[in-house]
GUNUKOL-862775 format. One line per field, with one value per residue (C-alpha): x, y, z; residue number from 0; residue in three letters. Coordinates in steps of 0.1 Angstrom, whole numbers, plus 5000, padded with zeros to 4 digits. Layout:
N
px: [X	...] .
py: [Y	...] .
pz: [Z	...] .
i: [NUM	...] .
aa: [ALA	...] .
***
This chain:
736
px: [1068	1075	1108	1127	1161	1183	1220	1247	1275	1311	1331	1351	1313	1311	1279	1264	1231	1208	1177	1153	1118	1130	1150	1149	1111	1108	1136	1130	1151	1171	1193	1215	1242	1255	1288	1301	1295	1299	1266	1261	1230	1223	1194	1190	1166	1158	1142	1107	1121	1155	1165	1164	1190	1205	1220	1242	1235	1236	1246	1266	1274	1283	1300	1305	1320	1303	1328	1302	1297	1333	1324	1350	1348	1354	1385	1386	1376	1337	1339	1314	1319	1330	1342	1351	1380	1406	1398	1359	1359	1379	1350	1327	1346	1346	1308	1304	1326	1305	1272	1274	1275	1247	1221	1199	1216	1185	1177	1190	1170	1193	1203	1217	1231	1245	1262	1266	1288	1264	1287	1320	1340	1373	1386	1363	1371	1336	1347	1342	1307	1297	1292	1271	1249	1244	1232	1205	1195	1187	1172	1149	1137	1116	1147	1154	1191	1205	1220	1224	1264	1289	1319	1346	1380	1402	1439	1463	1477	1505	1495	1454	1426	1404	1371	1368	1396	1399	1423	1454	1450	1452	1481	1497	1486	1509	1475	1447	1426	1387	1364	1329	1308	1272	1264	1278	1306	1337	1334	1357	1391	1414	1441	1475	1501	1538	1552	1525	1527	1493	1485	1482	1461	1435	1433	1425	1397	1380	1378	1362	1337	1332	1323	1303	1277	1265	1260	1241	1219	1209	1200	1178	1157	1156	1139	1115	1105	1097	1082	1110	1114	1096	1112	1094	1089	1104	1107	1137	1151	1131	1149	1144	1152	1151	1173	1199	1202	1205	1239	1253	1250	1261	1293	1302	1328	1338	1345	1364	1386	1396	1399	1425	1442	1465	1465	1472	1447	1434	1439	1414	1392	1389	1383	1352	1338	1341	1321	1293	1290	1289	1265	1239	1241	1227	1199	1169	1174	1148	1153	1190	1175	1149	1176	1211	1211	1199	1226	1254	1238	1237	1271	1286	1274	1289	1322	1325	1315	1340	1370	1360	1355	1389	1410	1390	1391	1426	1442	1450	1443	1437	1471	1484	1498	1493	1476	1506	1526	1541	1539	1573	1589	1616	1624	1644	1656	1669	1651	1639	1678	1662	1634	1648	1641	1623	1616	1595	1580	1565	1546	1530	1506	1505	1532	1538	1566	1568	1590	1601	1604	1621	1611	1610	1588	1569	1560	1542	1505	1485	1459	1425	1401	1370	1393	1425	1447	1485	1510	1520	1560	1552	1524	1520	1495	1486	1473	1452	1449	1426	1454	1461	1439	1434	1404	1397	1385	1393	1409	1385	1399	1412	1385	1376	1396	1428	1426	1415	1444	1470	1456	1466	1499	1507	1500	1520	1551	1543	1559	1593	1598	1621	1605	1610	1648	1657	1647	1645	1626	1592	1583	1560	1557	1538	1526	1517	1501	1511	1494	1473	1460	1454	1469	1484	1481	1506	1527	1529	1538	1574	1577	1574	1598	1626	1623	1623	1657	1668	1665	1686	1658	1671	1644	1643	1632	1620	1583	1565	1527	1508	1470	1454	1422	1395	1377	1348	1324	1305	1283	1315	1330	1365	1381	1415	1435	1450	1484	1487	1456	1446	1418	1394	1405	1394	1361	1353	1361	1352	1377	1404	1428	1458	1489	1519	1548	1584	1607	1592	1557	1527	1524	1489	1462	1428	1404	1369	1350	1322	1308	1289	1307	1346	1364	1391	1411	1404	1418	1444	1458	1455	1475	1502	1503	1504	1537	1552	1545	1552	1589	1592	1582	1606	1638	1630	1631	1663	1680	1674	1686	1695	1697	1691	1717	1740	1738	1713	1719	1740	1713	1688	1685	1700	1691	1710	1695	1706	1693	1689	1676	1634	1641	1660	1636	1622	1656	1662	1628	1631	1602	1578	1599	1622	1656	1646	1634	1662	1686	1665	1667	1705	1717	1691	1680	1648	1645	1619	1620	1598	1598	1596	1602	1619	1638	1641	1649	1656	1658	1680	1673	1697	1707	1742	1766	1779	1747	1734	1763	1763	1729	1735	1763	1740	1717	1743	1758	1726	1720	1754	1771	1801	1826	1866	1879	1848	1841	1809	1796	1793	1774	1791	1771	1794	1830	1852	1886	1901	1879	1844	1817	1806	1770	1780	1750	1717	1721	1759	1785	1824	1851	1871	1903	1920	1949	1933	1916	1946	1982	1991	1990	1955	1951	1912	1884	1870	1863	1870	1840	1809	1778	1755	1784	1788	1824	1835	1855	1869	1864	1899	1889	1861	1870	1863	1851	1834	1822	1832	1845	1873	1874	1895	1897	1933	1933	1912	1932	1972	1997	2020	2055	2082	2057	2069	2049	2061	2071	2048	2073	2072	2047	2065	2070	2044	2056	2050	2024	2009	2009	1996	1970	1961	1962	1937	1913	1914	1882	1886	1880	1852	1855	1841] .
py: [4481	4516	4522	4552	4565	4592	4600	4615	4636	4634	4659	4648	4648	4606	4598	4571	4559	4544	4527	4508	4489	4467	4437	4420	4431	4406	4420	4446	4471	4465	4489	4486	4509	4514	4537	4530	4497	4484	4475	4463	4448	4456	4435	4442	4424	4421	4397	4412	4405	4396	4364	4356	4374	4392	4425	4432	4441	4409	4423	4403	4421	4394	4417	4387	4391	4374	4361	4362	4396	4399	4372	4348	4314	4309	4287	4253	4219	4230	4259	4281	4306	4291	4305	4343	4357	4377	4409	4403	4397	4430	4448	4431	4447	4476	4480	4468	4492	4521	4508	4491	4519	4536	4511	4520	4507	4492	4474	4434	4421	4401	4420	4408	4431	4416	4433	4415	4428	4416	4435	4446	4477	4460	4497	4506	4499	4483	4486	4520	4516	4486	4509	4533	4505	4490	4525	4530	4495	4503	4540	4524	4497	4502	4492	4519	4529	4565	4566	4571	4567	4565	4555	4565	4558	4592	4585	4614	4614	4640	4660	4658	4639	4619	4608	4566	4571	4537	4510	4528	4559	4544	4524	4560	4573	4581	4580	4551	4556	4545	4569	4562	4587	4604	4635	4650	4626	4606	4568	4550	4554	4530	4527	4529	4560	4564	4582	4613	4638	4642	4672	4655	4626	4649	4669	4633	4629	4663	4657	4624	4639	4667	4641	4622	4646	4648	4608	4610	4640	4617	4590	4610	4622	4587	4574	4604	4592	4557	4569	4549	4579	4564	4532	4501	4500	4477	4469	4444	4457	4458	4481	4484	4522	4515	4486	4506	4530	4502	4491	4527	4533	4502	4496	4530	4542	4505	4507	4537	4520	4489	4508	4532	4506	4498	4462	4441	4432	4393	4407	4439	4415	4395	4423	4437	4404	4394	4433	4424	4390	4408	4429	4403	4383	4413	4406	4380	4345	4355	4384	4371	4346	4370	4400	4387	4395	4434	4432	4426	4457	4483	4468	4473	4511	4518	4505	4524	4553	4548	4542	4574	4595	4583	4593	4628	4639	4629	4617	4584	4555	4519	4506	4536	4560	4590	4595	4601	4570	4538	4508	4492	4475	4447	4432	4402	4390	4355	4341	4308	4298	4278	4303	4327	4356	4360	4386	4388	4421	4427	4460	4458	4429	4426	4399	4390	4362	4370	4345	4352	4329	4333	4314	4314	4330	4296	4306	4339	4343	4337	4361	4351	4372	4387	4419	4416	4390	4386	4374	4393	4384	4401	4383	4387	4361	4368	4345	4353	4319	4321	4311	4349	4362	4333	4319	4282	4274	4260	4277	4273	4287	4318	4346	4376	4396	4381	4387	4423	4429	4410	4432	4463	4451	4441	4476	4491	4474	4471	4503	4492	4459	4458	4437	4427	4431	4447	4417	4381	4364	4357	4369	4354	4374	4352	4369	4345	4367	4351	4377	4402	4438	4461	4466	4434	4445	4471	4446	4427	4457	4462	4426	4423	4449	4433	4402	4415	4431	4397	4382	4405	4418	4452	4472	4509	4524	4506	4507	4511	4516	4527	4526	4555	4558	4583	4595	4625	4638	4664	4679	4688	4696	4675	4650	4629	4613	4579	4567	4530	4519	4489	4462	4476	4514	4503	4484	4511	4543	4563	4558	4535	4548	4527	4548	4531	4548	4558	4582	4601	4597	4576	4543	4530	4538	4521	4543	4535	4561	4555	4591	4620	4653	4646	4680	4677	4693	4663	4642	4662	4661	4623	4623	4643	4624	4590	4603	4610	4575	4557	4576	4562	4531	4530	4541	4509	4487	4505	4496	4460	4460	4495	4478	4447	4422	4428	4394	4366	4338	4305	4283	4305	4291	4314	4331	4343	4363	4362	4384	4369	4380	4375	4354	4331	4320	4291	4276	4275	4255	4236	4216	4208	4220	4192	4211	4240	4204	4183	4216	4217	4178	4175	4203	4207	4242	4259	4279	4305	4330	4362	4379	4418	4439	4417	4406	4373	4378	4341	4335	4303	4294	4266	4250	4263	4286	4255	4242	4277	4286	4250	4260	4296	4278	4259	4287	4309	4278	4277	4313	4326	4292	4276	4296	4285	4279	4271	4240	4218	4186	4166	4134	4103	4095	4071	4053	4052	4035	4070	4086	4095	4120	4141	4161	4192	4209	4194	4190	4199	4168	4177	4148	4139	4124	4093	4118	4144	4119	4120	4130	4091	4076	4056	4031	4028	4041	4008	4002	4037	4053	4042	4059	4081	4089	4124	4136	4172	4186	4219	4232	4234	4244	4250	4242	4276	4255	4225	4239	4207	4210	4196	4187	4177	4162	4162	4202	4204	4181	4191	4189	4159	4174	4172	4162	4164	4161	4128	4138	4122	4098	4107	4092	4066	4070	4053	4028	4017	3987	4012	4042	4015	4003	4042	4045	4016	4031	4062	4065	4069	4104	4110	4123	4156] .
pz: [6015	6034	6022	6037	6024	6039	6028	6042	6023	6032	6034	5997	5979	5984	5995	6023	6017	6044	6034	6054	6045	6020	6036	6070	6080	6106	6127	6153	6130	6099	6074	6044	6045	6009	6000	5960	5956	5991	6010	6047	6060	6095	6117	6152	6179	6212	6239	6257	6290	6308	6319	6357	6375	6352	6363	6333	6295	6275	6240	6212	6178	6150	6120	6090	6055	6026	5998	5978	5983	5969	5942	5957	5971	6006	6015	6032	6028	6030	6011	6029	6056	6093	6123	6123	6110	6134	6115	6117	6157	6155	6138	6162	6193	6178	6172	6207	6225	6212	6220	6251	6272	6256	6268	6296	6331	6340	6307	6308	6280	6255	6226	6192	6166	6130	6104	6076	6044	6015	5984	5987	5965	5967	5974	6001	6039	6050	6090	6084	6079	6106	6135	6114	6103	6135	6151	6124	6126	6165	6154	6133	6161	6193	6215	6243	6231	6241	6207	6180	6172	6142	6138	6111	6098	6096	6080	6075	6041	6031	6060	6051	6070	6052	6069	6053	6033	6006	6010	5988	6007	6037	6029	6027	6060	6092	6112	6110	6136	6144	6164	6178	6195	6198	6185	6219	6230	6222	6232	6214	6196	6185	6160	6152	6142	6129	6157	6160	6185	6211	6199	6160	6176	6193	6160	6141	6168	6169	6126	6133	6156	6134	6105	6133	6142	6109	6106	6140	6122	6095	6119	6140	6112	6100	6128	6132	6096	6104	6135	6158	6184	6213	6225	6244	6279	6301	6340	6343	6376	6412	6437	6478	6483	6519	6516	6494	6522	6546	6528	6525	6560	6571	6547	6534	6558	6562	6525	6526	6548	6530	6500	6517	6533	6503	6505	6475	6450	6467	6502	6491	6472	6502	6528	6507	6501	6541	6550	6525	6541	6576	6561	6551	6587	6601	6580	6592	6575	6551	6539	6532	6509	6493	6489	6482	6446	6457	6481	6461	6437	6461	6477	6443	6440	6479	6468	6434	6452	6484	6457	6439	6461	6481	6447	6441	6478	6485	6458	6467	6450	6462	6464	6478	6448	6439	6407	6385	6402	6381	6397	6406	6377	6371	6339	6325	6294	6280	6310	6283	6270	6241	6226	6196	6225	6255	6282	6311	6323	6353	6366	6399	6399	6362	6342	6309	6296	6261	6238	6197	6171	6139	6108	6070	6047	6045	6083	6078	6085	6049	6047	6028	6037	6013	6005	6021	6008	6013	6043	6075	6082	6118	6140	6176	6199	6231	6257	6291	6310	6340	6363	6356	6381	6401	6383	6390	6355	6327	6292	6263	6233	6222	6234	6218	6245	6235	6201	6209	6234	6209	6182	6202	6208	6175	6163	6188	6181	6141	6127	6147	6134	6105	6074	6038	6029	6061	6080	6063	6090	6097	6136	6157	6191	6218	6252	6279	6310	6339	6366	6359	6376	6350	6314	6303	6269	6278	6290	6261	6245	6268	6274	6233	6231	6254	6238	6201	6211	6231	6194	6179	6156	6154	6161	6149	6179	6214	6224	6257	6265	6294	6304	6314	6339	6349	6377	6372	6394	6369	6400	6421	6388	6400	6380	6387	6358	6369	6351	6354	6360	6382	6370	6398	6385	6351	6363	6385	6367	6337	6312	6298	6277	6266	6247	6238	6215	6213	6230	6201	6193	6192	6175	6189	6212	6221	6243	6261	6276	6304	6306	6287	6280	6282	6271	6252	6280	6299	6271	6263	6299	6302	6270	6286	6316	6299	6276	6311	6323	6293	6291	6329	6315	6288	6310	6332	6303	6290	6323	6313	6277	6260	6229	6207	6201	6176	6163	6165	6192	6182	6178	6161	6122	6098	6069	6037	6006	5972	5945	5909	5876	5871	5840	5859	5889	5866	5863	5906	5904	5877	5859	5892	5916	5910	5915	5939	5962	5956	5967	5997	6005	6000	6019	6046	6040	6032	6001	5994	5964	5961	5927	5930	5905	5882	5902	5922	5961	5972	6012	6021	6055	6073	6104	6099	6079	6057	6047	6034	6016	5996	5988	5972	5956	5938	5929	5919	5895	5881	5876	5868	5857	5879	5895	5890	5923	5942	5966	5961	5977	5946	5941	5920	5891	5873	5878	5849	5841	5844	5868	5882	5870	5898	5898	5915	5909	5895	5858	5858	5860	5858	5854	5885	5870	5887	5890	5908	5939	5959	5960	5962	5931	5927	5895	5899	5919	5920	5958	5965	5956	5940	5927	5948	5972	5984	5977	5981	5948	5936	5900	5889	5849	5827	5789	5770	5738	5755	5784	5799	5843	5855	5892	5919	5954	5960	5956	5987	6006	6021	6000	6015	6027	6002	5978	5938	5910	5889	5856	5830	5807	5773	5746	5728	5688	5668	5650	5614	5623	5643	5618	5588	5617	5619	5580	5576	5605	5589	5570	5528	5514	5490	5460	5454] .
i: [0	1	2	3	4	5	6	7	8	9	10	11	12	13	14	15	16	17	18	19	20	21	22	23	24	25	26	27	28	29	30	31	32	33	34	35	36	37	38	39	40	41	42	43	44	45	46	47	48	49	50	51	52	53	54	55	56	57	58	59	60	61	62	63	64	65	66	67	68	69	70	71	72	73	74	75	76	77	78	79	80	81	82	83	84	85	86	87	88	89	90	91	92	93	94	95	96	97	98	99	100	101	102	103	104	105	106	107	108	109	110	111	112	113	114	115	116	117	118	119	120	121	122	123	124	125	126	127	128	129	130	131	132	133	134	135	136	137	138	139	140	141	142	143	144	145	146	147	148	149	150	151	152	153	154	155	156	157	158	159	160	161	162	163	164	165	166	167	168	169	170	171	172	173	174	175	176	177	178	179	180	181	182	183	184	185	186	187	188	189	190	191	192	193	194	195	196	197	198	199	200	201	202	203	204	205	206	207	208	209	210	211	212	213	214	215	216	217	218	219	220	221	222	223	224	225	226	227	228	229	230	231	232	233	234	235	236	237	238	239	240	241	242	243	244	245	246	247	248	249	250	251	252	253	254	255	256	257	258	259	260	261	262	263	264	265	266	267	268	269	270	271	272	273	274	275	276	277	278	279	280	281	282	283	284	285	286	287	288	289	290	291	292	293	294	295	296	297	298	299	300	301	302	303	304	305	306	307	308	309	310	311	312	313	314	315	316	317	318	319	320	321	322	323	324	325	326	327	328	329	330	331	332	333	334	335	336	337	338	339	340	341	342	343	344	345	346	347	348	349	350	351	352	353	354	355	356	357	358	359	360	361	362	363	364	365	366	367	368	369	370	371	372	373	374	375	376	377	378	379	380	381	382	383	384	385	386	387	388	389	390	391	392	393	394	395	396	397	398	399	400	401	402	403	404	405	406	407	408	409	410	411	412	413	414	415	416	417	418	419	420	421	422	423	424	425	426	427	428	429	430	431	432	433	434	435	436	437	438	439	440	441	442	443	444	445	446	447	448	449	450	451	452	453	454	455	456	457	458	459	460	461	462	463	464	465	466	467	468	469	470	471	472	473	474	475	476	477	478	479	480	481	482	483	484	485	486	487	488	489	490	491	492	493	494	495	496	497	498	499	500	501	502	503	504	505	506	507	508	509	510	511	512	513	514	515	516	517	518	519	520	521	522	523	524	525	526	527	528	529	530	531	532	533	534	535	536	537	538	539	540	541	542	543	544	545	546	547	548	549	550	551	552	553	554	555	556	557	558	559	560	561	562	563	564	565	566	567	568	569	570	571	572	573	574	575	576	577	578	579	580	581	582	583	584	585	586	587	588	589	590	591	592	593	594	595	596	597	598	599	600	601	602	603	604	605	606	607	608	609	610	611	612	613	614	615	616	617	618	619	620	621	622	623	624	625	626	627	628	629	630	631	632	633	634	635	636	637	638	639	640	641	642	643	644	645	646	647	648	649	650	651	652	653	654	655	656	657	658	659	660	661	662	663	664	665	666	667	668	669	670	671	672	673	674	675	676	677	678	679	680	681	682	683	684	685	686	687	688	689	690	691	692	693	694	695	696	697	698	699	700	701	702	703	704	705	706	707	708	709	710	711	712	713	714	715	716	717	718	719	720	721	722	723	724	725	726	727	728	729	730	731	732	733	734	735] .
aa: [MET	ASN	ILE	VAL	LYS	LYS	THR	ILE	GLU	LEU	ASN	ASP	GLY	ARG	ILE	ILE	GLU	ILE	GLU	THR	GLY	LYS	LEU	ALA	LYS	GLN	ALA	ASP	GLY	SER	VAL	VAL	VAL	LYS	MET	GLY	ASP	THR	MET	LEU	LEU	ALA	ALA	VAL	THR	ALA	ALA	THR	GLU	ALA	LYS	PRO	ASP	VAL	ASP	PHE	MET	PRO	LEU	GLN	VAL	GLU	TYR	LYS	GLU	LYS	TYR	ALA	ALA	ALA	GLY	ARG	TYR	PRO	GLY	GLY	PHE	LEU	LYS	ARG	GLU	ALA	ARG	PRO	THR	ASP	SER	GLU	ILE	LEU	VAL	SER	ARG	LEU	ILE	ASP	ARG	ALA	LEU	ARG	PRO	LEU	PHE	PRO	ASP	ASP	PHE	HIS	ALA	ASP	VAL	PHE	VAL	THR	VAL	ASN	LEU	ILE	SER	ALA	ASP	LYS	ASP	ILE	MET	PRO	ASP	ALA	LEU	ALA	GLY	LEU	ALA	ALA	SER	ALA	ALA	LEU	ALA	VAL	SER	ASP	ILE	PRO	PHE	ASN	GLY	PRO	ILE	SER	GLU	VAL	ARG	VAL	ALA	ARG	VAL	ASN	GLY	GLU	PHE	ILE	VAL	ASN	PRO	THR	PHE	THR	GLN	ASN	ALA	GLN	ALA	ASP	ILE	ASP	ILE	MET	VAL	GLY	ALA	THR	TYR	ASP	ASN	ILE	LEU	MET	VAL	GLU	GLY	GLU	MET	LYS	GLU	VAL	SER	GLU	ALA	GLU	MET	LEU	ASP	ALA	ILE	LYS	PHE	ALA	HIS	ALA	GLU	ILE	GLN	LYS	HIS	CYS	LYS	VAL	GLN	MET	GLU	LEU	ALA	GLU	ALA	VAL	GLY	LYS	THR	GLN	LYS	ARG	THR	TYR	CYS	HIS	GLU	GLU	ASN	ASP	GLU	GLU	LEU	ARG	ALA	ARG	VAL	CYS	GLU	TYR	CYS	TYR	ASP	LYS	CYS	TYR	ALA	ILE	ALA	LYS	SER	GLY	THR	ALA	LYS	HIS	GLU	ARG	GLY	ASP	ALA	PHE	ALA	SER	LEU	LYS	GLU	GLU	PHE	LEU	GLU	THR	LEU	THR	GLU	GLU	GLU	ARG	ASP	ASP	LYS	ALA	ALA	LEU	VAL	SER	ARG	TYR	TYR	HIS	ASP	VAL	GLU	LYS	GLU	ALA	MET	ARG	ASN	MET	ILE	LEU	ASP	GLU	GLY	VAL	ARG	LEU	ASP	GLY	ARG	GLY	THR	LYS	ASP	ILE	ARG	PRO	ILE	TRP	CYS	GLU	VAL	ASP	TYR	LEU	PRO	ALA	ALA	HIS	GLY	SER	ALA	VAL	PHE	THR	ARG	GLY	GLU	THR	GLN	SER	LEU	THR	THR	VAL	THR	LEU	GLY	THR	LYS	MET	ASP	GLU	LYS	GLU	ILE	ASP	GLU	VAL	LEU	VAL	GLN	GLY	SER	HIS	GLN	PHE	VAL	LEU	HIS	TYR	ASN	PHE	PRO	PRO	PHE	SER	THR	GLY	GLU	ALA	LYS	PRO	ALA	ARG	GLY	THR	SER	ARG	ARG	GLU	ILE	GLY	HIS	GLY	ASN	LEU	ALA	PHE	ARG	ALA	LEU	LYS	PRO	MET	VAL	PRO	VAL	GLY	GLU	GLN	ASN	PRO	TYR	ALA	VAL	ARG	VAL	VAL	SER	ASP	ILE	LEU	GLU	SER	ASN	GLY	SER	SER	SER	MET	ALA	THR	VAL	CYS	ALA	GLY	THR	LEU	ALA	LEU	MET	ASP	ALA	GLY	ILE	GLN	LEU	LYS	LYS	PRO	VAL	SER	GLY	ILE	ALA	MET	GLY	LEU	ILE	THR	ASP	SER	LYS	ALA	ASN	LYS	PHE	ALA	VAL	LEU	SER	ASP	ILE	LEU	GLY	ASP	GLU	ASP	HIS	LEU	GLY	ASP	MET	ASP	PHE	LYS	VAL	THR	GLY	THR	LYS	ASP	GLY	ILE	THR	ALA	THR	GLN	MET	ASP	ILE	LYS	VAL	ASP	GLY	LEU	PRO	TYR	GLU	VAL	LEU	ALA	GLN	ALA	LEU	GLU	GLN	ALA	ARG	GLU	GLY	ARG	LEU	HIS	ILE	LEU	GLY	LYS	MET	LEU	GLU	THR	MET	SER	GLU	PRO	ARG	PRO	ASP	LEU	LYS	PRO	TYR	VAL	PRO	ARG	VAL	GLU	GLN	VAL	VAL	ILE	PRO	GLY	GLU	ASN	ILE	GLY	ALA	VAL	ILE	GLY	PRO	GLY	GLY	LYS	ILE	ILE	GLN	GLU	MET	GLN	LYS	SER	THR	GLY	THR	THR	ILE	THR	ILE	THR	GLU	LYS	GLU	GLY	LYS	GLY	PHE	VAL	ASP	VAL	PHE	GLY	PRO	ASP	LYS	GLU	SER	ILE	GLU	GLU	ALA	ILE	ASN	ARG	ILE	LYS	ILE	ILE	VAL	PHE	GLY	PRO	GLU	VAL	GLY	ALA	THR	PHE	LEU	GLY	THR	VAL	ARG	SER	ILE	GLN	PRO	TYR	GLY	ALA	PHE	VAL	GLU	ILE	VAL	PRO	GLY	LYS	ASP	GLY	LEU	LEU	HIS	ILE	SER	GLU	TYR	ASP	TRP	ALA	ARG	ILE	ASP	SER	LEU	ASP	GLY	ILE	LEU	LYS	GLU	GLY	ASP	LYS	ILE	GLU	VAL	LYS	LEU	LEU	GLU	ILE	ASP	GLU	LYS	THR	GLY	LYS	LEU	ARG	LEU	SER	ARG	ARG	ALA	LEU	LEU	PRO	LYS	PRO	GLU	GLY	TYR	VAL	GLU	PRO	GLU	ARG	PRO	PRO	ARG	PRO	PRO	ARG	SER	ASP	ASP	ASN	ARG	LYS	ARG	GLY	ASP	ARG	ASP	ARG	LYS	PRO	ARG	ARG	ASP	LYS] .
***
């Protein structure tokens, strides 16, 4: 084995090791990246030839966490790793977004990048090392790649930036971003923040890039050490420069005119498609069949150039807006009468219909990953059906894009959604994109804010979001930052930069940069322009709904919370859950108990106030004992000649004397009550010596007008016969 090792020292002295030549040697390139007890194995392979008619980069990235890495069994019936979790998909996307722009434009062979977590230190966050591992595997391969890159996480804790923080440190951070970059350029940023300024976010990116440059330098040394500085040769494209010139000459001016017409998305798309067909008609039938694919590629380049030049030279965009203009916005709340909360947010040709559903603690999302276990009280799901873009195709499950966009919106809203004691509900937000032409994830943030306020969730502050674009011409030293970009401006432009926040600062961001050498001054301008646009959008939202509803809607199930001593939790649950299950069944409520800091936080979730109060009263009786004067819906357990015994809570019976059943005189309860009947009673008295409970039904009934309590007849004196009988019944005293 030809084992080669390199080390990277972080600014706090921690060491990252990169090793190649020991594992997975049949892959085109493989490395093991180690930090502490955490180890990731990355392997890359590439086909030698491209598939026919492929004119894009067919890259597939898979990140997988092995449960054995942390000494754990996978859940489920099969007890093995199955489909990727959301977090694994999100890490795969982070790697993909940094790598994809750096493959040569004319390299179209299938490339597979696999990163496995094979050993896991419980306090080290492995996703921060995954991008480095993938790039290092490419560095020691002969696959053409204009890297290396690295990715690091930057957290700010107590005002200090930390590279690749631990789980413990990251939980205390007010900035948590992942940054991917080459030695020279920033490629990708994604993360969440607690209302920080644009300048603070830029400082975090710069701090990350300084660390990434060290990682890139070590990878260059590693590639040289294993002799992989020269990459494989390939030929995946055939070109016809004469045809390229003909397409440009015939189509450029007409493309420019279509781009400047300011038409809607589908009308503009149809016009561009018709122009391409018009050019194809100028070719001979033989040329048309042979060169249709080349014409499509060259025409795409002409369309891109015309659109970019129009923006740079005239400041006019595809829909006729200026660079800073925001598309028209309209919003509506309470659109769905049966939902707990709903909103429609429409900006230009992008529209989100978002709903909010409130549930119990048992509805919270359970997390059972290799290193993270627990639950999420707040979740957000994003759906992107094909009809939103006018495509005629079936929807096939949840895509990686949907998970990624939903996660961005989730991180944007998460800091502003109250949880814990401030909000007893599990909260689910679902955004269904009904139209899409640019930045549907930001429409989700805006619609989500409105729907949460419509549901009566007391958001700390409303959140809005905007997507920024960039058009550059490095030769002419010109650039234009675009606010609220269209889908075509994202596709044909140089940057997609999404920023969300409140009026006081940024809460989340996602940025992908497609050009080299983007100065920080341009990023600073984009952030300031994004702040202005974000506040404009927020103002439009607040015109529709300025603050959350003061209360939940009438048909929303209610939740009440009671705090009990921790030592009483078992008494409320009962043996095998018998008592709590009976309470839920008889009251129609759902009861959950969370133990925290020696206390039991009991949430009672029910359809109406009466059922919740009944359940809470029962819990209080179990914990604190029954309270005189309280009312209970009890169950008749037995009928006696003098009354009935009624169970007011599990395990506690009281006597309902015949005289306390009604204001009218009743001689017997037979035929009036039977065992199992439900009856509402009031607790009149608790005997101090015996603890026996005296109940009344008539105390809950209106007292008849003019009613006079009958006098009890005097007790007859005992006769001599009775006295003698009593003497005979009395037990004789035993001599001592």
